[in-house]
PyMOL CGO cylinders between C-alpha atoms (Angstrom):
from pymol import cmd
from pymol.cgo import CYLINDER

trace = [
    CYLINDER, -88.85, 23.85, -35.03, -87.25, 22.18, -37.94, 0.3, 1, 1, 1, 1, 1, 1,
    CYLINDER, -87.25, 22.18, -37.94, -85.29, 24.07, -40.42, 0.3, 1, 1, 1, 1, 1, 1,
    CYLINDER, -85.29, 24.07, -40.42, -87.50, 24.18, -43.51, 0.3, 1, 1, 1, 1, 1, 1,
    CYLINDER, -87.50, 24.18, -43.51, -89.94, 25.55, -40.92, 0.3, 1, 1, 1, 1, 1, 1,
    CYLINDER, -89.94, 25.55, -40.92, -87.49, 28.15, -39.66, 0.3, 1, 1, 1, 1, 1, 1,
    CYLINDER, -87.49, 28.15, -39.66, -86.93, 29.09, -42.91, 0.3, 1, 1, 1, 1, 1, 1,
    CYLINDER, -86.93, 29.09, -42.91, -90.53, 29.84, -44.07, 0.3, 1, 1, 1, 1, 1, 1,
    CYLINDER, -90.53, 29.84, -44.07, -91.09, 31.80, -40.70, 0.3, 1, 1, 1, 1, 1, 1,
    CYLINDER, -91.09, 31.80, -40.70, -88.21, 33.44, -41.65, 0.3, 1, 1, 1, 1, 1, 1,
    CYLINDER, -88.21, 33.44, -41.65, -89.18, 34.67, -44.93, 0.3, 1, 1, 1, 1, 1, 1,
    CYLINDER, -89.18, 34.67, -44.93, -93.01, 35.16, -44.15, 0.3, 1, 1, 1, 1, 1, 1,
    CYLINDER, -93.01, 35.16, -44.15, -91.81, 37.87, -41.95, 0.3, 1, 1, 1, 1, 1, 1,
    CYLINDER, -91.81, 37.87, -41.95, -88.44, 39.13, -43.68, 0.3, 1, 1, 1, 1, 1, 1,
    CYLINDER, -88.44, 39.13, -43.68, -88.52, 39.16, -46.78, 0.3, 1, 1, 1, 1, 1, 1,
    CYLINDER, -88.52, 39.16, -46.78, -91.05, 41.40, -49.52, 0.3, 1, 1, 1, 1, 1, 1,
    CYLINDER, -91.05, 41.40, -49.52, -93.01, 38.74, -51.35, 0.3, 1, 1, 1, 1, 1, 1,
    CYLINDER, -93.01, 38.74, -51.35, -93.66, 36.25, -48.51, 0.3, 1, 1, 1, 1, 1, 1,
    CYLINDER, -93.66, 36.25, -48.51, -96.11, 34.00, -49.82, 0.3, 1, 1, 1, 1, 1, 1,
    CYLINDER, -96.11, 34.00, -49.82, -94.50, 32.85, -53.08, 0.3, 1, 1, 1, 1, 1, 1,
    CYLINDER, -94.50, 32.85, -53.08, -91.62, 30.27, -53.45, 0.3, 1, 1, 1, 1, 1, 1,
    CYLINDER, -91.62, 30.27, -53.45, -91.57, 28.51, -50.21, 0.3, 1, 1, 1, 1, 1, 1,
    CYLINDER, -91.57, 28.51, -50.21, -92.49, 25.31, -50.74, 0.3, 1, 1, 1, 1, 1, 1,
    CYLINDER, -92.49, 25.31, -50.74, -89.22, 23.60, -49.65, 0.3, 1, 1, 1, 1, 1, 1,
    CYLINDER, -89.22, 23.60, -49.65, -89.07, 19.59, -49.63, 0.3, 1, 1, 1, 1, 1, 1,
    CYLINDER, -89.07, 19.59, -49.63, -88.17, 17.72, -46.91, 0.3, 1, 1, 1, 1, 1, 1,
    CYLINDER, -88.17, 17.72, -46.91, -85.07, 15.61, -46.10, 0.3, 1, 1, 1, 1, 1, 1,
    CYLINDER, -85.07, 15.61, -46.10, -86.68, 12.72, -46.64, 0.3, 1, 1, 1, 1, 1, 1,
    CYLINDER, -86.68, 12.72, -46.64, -87.42, 13.79, -50.18, 0.3, 1, 1, 1, 1, 1, 1,
    CYLINDER, -87.42, 13.79, -50.18, -84.04, 15.07, -51.17, 0.3, 1, 1, 1, 1, 1, 1,
    CYLINDER, -84.04, 15.07, -51.17, -81.83, 13.58, -53.75, 0.3, 1, 1, 1, 1, 1, 1,
    CYLINDER, -81.83, 13.58, -53.75, -78.66, 11.85, -52.01, 0.3, 1, 1, 1, 1, 1, 1,
    CYLINDER, -78.66, 11.85, -52.01, -76.32, 14.22, -54.19, 0.3, 1, 1, 1, 1, 1, 1,
    CYLINDER, -76.32, 14.22, -54.19, -77.90, 17.04, -52.36, 0.3, 1, 1, 1, 1, 1, 1,
    CYLINDER, -77.90, 17.04, -52.36, -76.96, 15.50, -49.23, 0.3, 1, 1, 1, 1, 1, 1,
    CYLINDER, -76.96, 15.50, -49.23, -73.72, 14.54, -50.26, 0.3, 1, 1, 1, 1, 1, 1,
    CYLINDER, -73.72, 14.54, -50.26, -72.53, 17.77, -50.64, 0.3, 1, 1, 1, 1, 1, 1,
    CYLINDER, -72.53, 17.77, -50.64, -73.30, 18.87, -47.12, 0.3, 1, 1, 1, 1, 1, 1,
    CYLINDER, -73.30, 18.87, -47.12, -69.69, 16.33, -46.54, 0.3, 1, 1, 1, 1, 1, 1,
    CYLINDER, -69.69, 16.33, -46.54, -67.63, 18.38, -48.74, 0.3, 1, 1, 1, 1, 1, 1,
    CYLINDER, -67.63, 18.38, -48.74, -64.36, 19.68, -46.24, 0.3, 1, 1, 1, 1, 1, 1,
    CYLINDER, -64.36, 19.68, -46.24, -63.45, 22.75, -45.83, 0.3, 1, 1, 1, 1, 1, 1,
    CYLINDER, -63.45, 22.75, -45.83, -65.55, 25.43, -47.13, 0.3, 1, 1, 1, 1, 1, 1,
    CYLINDER, -65.55, 25.43, -47.13, -68.37, 25.33, -49.60, 0.3, 1, 1, 1, 1, 1, 1,
    CYLINDER, -68.37, 25.33, -49.60, -71.77, 26.76, -50.87, 0.3, 1, 1, 1, 1, 1, 1,
    CYLINDER, -71.77, 26.76, -50.87, -74.40, 24.18, -51.05, 0.3, 1, 1, 1, 1, 1, 1,
    CYLINDER, -74.40, 24.18, -51.05, -78.51, 23.64, -51.76, 0.3, 1, 1, 1, 1, 1, 1,
    CYLINDER, -78.51, 23.64, -51.76, -79.77, 23.19, -48.37, 0.3, 1, 1, 1, 1, 1, 1,
    CYLINDER, -79.77, 23.19, -48.37, -83.35, 23.19, -49.61, 0.3, 1, 1, 1, 1, 1, 1,
    CYLINDER, -83.35, 23.19, -49.61, -84.86, 22.00, -53.23, 0.3, 1, 1, 1, 1, 1, 1,
    CYLINDER, -84.86, 22.00, -53.23, -88.44, 23.20, -54.19, 0.3, 1, 1, 1, 1, 1, 1,
    CYLINDER, -88.44, 23.20, -54.19, -90.82, 21.12, -52.76, 0.3, 1, 1, 1, 1, 1, 1,
    CYLINDER, -90.82, 21.12, -52.76, -93.40, 20.59, -55.80, 0.3, 1, 1, 1, 1, 1, 1,
    CYLINDER, -93.40, 20.59, -55.80, -91.03, 19.41, -58.30, 0.3, 1, 1, 1, 1, 1, 1,
    CYLINDER, -91.03, 19.41, -58.30, -87.54, 18.18, -56.14, 0.3, 1, 1, 1, 1, 1, 1,
    CYLINDER, -87.54, 18.18, -56.14, -85.37, 19.67, -59.19, 0.3, 1, 1, 1, 1, 1, 1,
    CYLINDER, -85.37, 19.67, -59.19, -82.02, 21.18, -58.29, 0.3, 1, 1, 1, 1, 1, 1,
    CYLINDER, -82.02, 21.18, -58.29, -81.90, 24.98, -59.15, 0.3, 1, 1, 1, 1, 1, 1,
    CYLINDER, -81.90, 24.98, -59.15, -86.03, 25.26, -58.76, 0.3, 1, 1, 1, 1, 1, 1,
    CYLINDER, -86.03, 25.26, -58.76, -86.54, 27.60, -55.45, 0.3, 1, 1, 1, 1, 1, 1,
    CYLINDER, -86.54, 27.60, -55.45, -83.02, 26.52, -53.97, 0.3, 1, 1, 1, 1, 1, 1,
    CYLINDER, -83.02, 26.52, -53.97, -82.02, 28.00, -50.54, 0.3, 1, 1, 1, 1, 1, 1,
    CYLINDER, -82.02, 28.00, -50.54, -78.33, 27.64, -50.70, 0.3, 1, 1, 1, 1, 1, 1,
    CYLINDER, -78.33, 27.64, -50.70, -76.01, 28.39, -47.50, 0.3, 1, 1, 1, 1, 1, 1,
    CYLINDER, -76.01, 28.39, -47.50, -72.29, 28.96, -47.21, 0.3, 1, 1, 1, 1, 1, 1,
    CYLINDER, -72.29, 28.96, -47.21, -71.12, 25.70, -44.94, 0.3, 1, 1, 1, 1, 1, 1,
    CYLINDER, -71.12, 25.70, -44.94, -67.72, 25.74, -43.33, 0.3, 1, 1, 1, 1, 1, 1,
    CYLINDER, -67.72, 25.74, -43.33, -65.88, 23.61, -41.19, 0.3, 1, 1, 1, 1, 1, 1,
    CYLINDER, -65.88, 23.61, -41.19, -64.08, 25.52, -38.18, 0.3, 1, 1, 1, 1, 1, 1,
    CYLINDER, -64.08, 25.52, -38.18, -62.18, 24.23, -34.97, 0.3, 1, 1, 1, 1, 1, 1,
    CYLINDER, -62.18, 24.23, -34.97, -64.27, 21.03, -35.01, 0.3, 1, 1, 1, 1, 1, 1,
    CYLINDER, -64.27, 21.03, -35.01, -67.86, 22.47, -36.30, 0.3, 1, 1, 1, 1, 1, 1,
    CYLINDER, -67.86, 22.47, -36.30, -69.45, 22.72, -39.32, 0.3, 1, 1, 1, 1, 1, 1,
    CYLINDER, -69.45, 22.72, -39.32, -71.71, 26.14, -40.01, 0.3, 1, 1, 1, 1, 1, 1,
    CYLINDER, -71.71, 26.14, -40.01, -74.20, 27.00, -42.08, 0.3, 1, 1, 1, 1, 1, 1,
    CYLINDER, -74.20, 27.00, -42.08, -74.39, 30.79, -42.90, 0.3, 1, 1, 1, 1, 1, 1,
    CYLINDER, -74.39, 30.79, -42.90, -74.91, 33.90, -45.61, 0.3, 1, 1, 1, 1, 1, 1,
    CYLINDER, -74.91, 33.90, -45.61, -78.06, 32.32, -46.75, 0.3, 1, 1, 1, 1, 1, 1,
    CYLINDER, -78.06, 32.32, -46.75, -79.29, 33.32, -50.47, 0.3, 1, 1, 1, 1, 1, 1,
    CYLINDER, -79.29, 33.32, -50.47, -82.23, 32.21, -52.21, 0.3, 1, 1, 1, 1, 1, 1,
    CYLINDER, -82.23, 32.21, -52.21, -81.13, 32.45, -56.29, 0.3, 1, 1, 1, 1, 1, 1,
    CYLINDER, -81.13, 32.45, -56.29, -84.50, 32.93, -57.86, 0.3, 1, 1, 1, 1, 1, 1,
    CYLINDER, -84.50, 32.93, -57.86, -85.05, 36.10, -55.36, 0.3, 1, 1, 1, 1, 1, 1,
    CYLINDER, -85.05, 36.10, -55.36, -81.70, 38.09, -55.80, 0.3, 1, 1, 1, 1, 1, 1,
    CYLINDER, -81.70, 38.09, -55.80, -83.23, 41.30, -54.07, 0.3, 1, 1, 1, 1, 1, 1,
    CYLINDER, -83.23, 41.30, -54.07, -84.41, 39.34, -50.79, 0.3, 1, 1, 1, 1, 1, 1,
    CYLINDER, -84.41, 39.34, -50.79, -81.81, 39.36, -47.92, 0.3, 1, 1, 1, 1, 1, 1,
    CYLINDER, -81.81, 39.36, -47.92, -81.40, 36.68, -45.40, 0.3, 1, 1, 1, 1, 1, 1,
    CYLINDER, -81.40, 36.68, -45.40, -79.54, 38.54, -43.03, 0.3, 1, 1, 1, 1, 1, 1,
    CYLINDER, -79.54, 38.54, -43.03, -79.77, 37.51, -39.49, 0.3, 1, 1, 1, 1, 1, 1,
    CYLINDER, -79.77, 37.51, -39.49, -81.04, 34.20, -40.06, 0.3, 1, 1, 1, 1, 1, 1,
    CYLINDER, -81.04, 34.20, -40.06, -78.21, 31.89, -38.45, 0.3, 1, 1, 1, 1, 1, 1,
    CYLINDER, -78.21, 31.89, -38.45, -75.05, 31.21, -38.54, 0.3, 1, 1, 1, 1, 1, 1,
    CYLINDER, -75.05, 31.21, -38.54, -76.00, 27.68, -37.49, 0.3, 1, 1, 1, 1, 1, 1,
    CYLINDER, -76.00, 27.68, -37.49, -73.05, 25.95, -35.99, 0.3, 1, 1, 1, 1, 1, 1,
    CYLINDER, -73.05, 25.95, -35.99, -73.18, 21.78, -35.40, 0.3, 1, 1, 1, 1, 1, 1,
    CYLINDER, -73.18, 21.78, -35.40, -70.60, 20.17, -33.55, 0.3, 1, 1, 1, 1, 1, 1,
    CYLINDER, -70.60, 20.17, -33.55, -69.04, 18.65, -37.05, 0.3, 1, 1, 1, 1, 1, 1,
    CYLINDER, -69.04, 18.65, -37.05, -68.62, 14.91, -35.72, 0.3, 1, 1, 1, 1, 1, 1,
    CYLINDER, -68.62, 14.91, -35.72, -72.21, 14.64, -34.94, 0.3, 1, 1, 1, 1, 1, 1,
    CYLINDER, -72.21, 14.64, -34.94, -72.87, 16.65, -38.23, 0.3, 1, 1, 1, 1, 1, 1,
    CYLINDER, -72.87, 16.65, -38.23, -71.46, 13.58, -40.13, 0.3, 1, 1, 1, 1, 1, 1,
    CYLINDER, -71.46, 13.58, -40.13, -72.56, 11.03, -38.53, 0.3, 1, 1, 1, 1, 1, 1,
    CYLINDER, -72.56, 11.03, -38.53, -76.15, 12.88, -38.91, 0.3, 1, 1, 1, 1, 1, 1,
    CYLINDER, -76.15, 12.88, -38.91, -75.75, 13.58, -42.74, 0.3, 1, 1, 1, 1, 1, 1,
    CYLINDER, -75.75, 13.58, -42.74, -74.18, 10.07, -43.15, 0.3, 1, 1, 1, 1, 1, 1,
    CYLINDER, -74.18, 10.07, -43.15, -77.25, 8.12, -41.81, 0.3, 1, 1, 1, 1, 1, 1,
    CYLINDER, -77.25, 8.12, -41.81, -79.50, 10.37, -43.32, 0.3, 1, 1, 1, 1, 1, 1,
    CYLINDER, -79.50, 10.37, -43.32, -78.05, 9.55, -46.88, 0.3, 1, 1, 1, 1, 1, 1,
    CYLINDER, -78.05, 9.55, -46.88, -78.42, 5.74, -45.86, 0.3, 1, 1, 1, 1, 1, 1,
    CYLINDER, -78.42, 5.74, -45.86, -82.08, 6.28, -45.03, 0.3, 1, 1, 1, 1, 1, 1,
    CYLINDER, -82.08, 6.28, -45.03, -82.61, 8.39, -48.18, 0.3, 1, 1, 1, 1, 1, 1,
    CYLINDER, -82.61, 8.39, -48.18, -80.87, 5.53, -50.42, 0.3, 1, 1, 1, 1, 1, 1,
    CYLINDER, -80.87, 5.53, -50.42, -82.95, 3.30, -49.01, 0.3, 1, 1, 1, 1, 1, 1,
]
cmd.load_cgo(trace, "trace")
């Protein structure tokens, strides 16, 4: 299952209004700037999804706390800024090998940029 499907399923079963705001853009549709933010070192908050309808930053974006630790990149503490009452407790954390993570994100960036 891909991450967008996992998040949609999570929202459908764990949020008070599960049928609205769930249209996230697929990886190939994301702006390169979004993906570049995933490569920042140490610790940061980044958008991991944007609205699938308009592809605008901040419109139905899903944020995650990203952290590099002990050779891993960890995604946790998810939040949907337009739905402050929604809790994503229990979604993740997702742990990636940092070297593989960087390789995949850079390859995706090249693909998105064409």
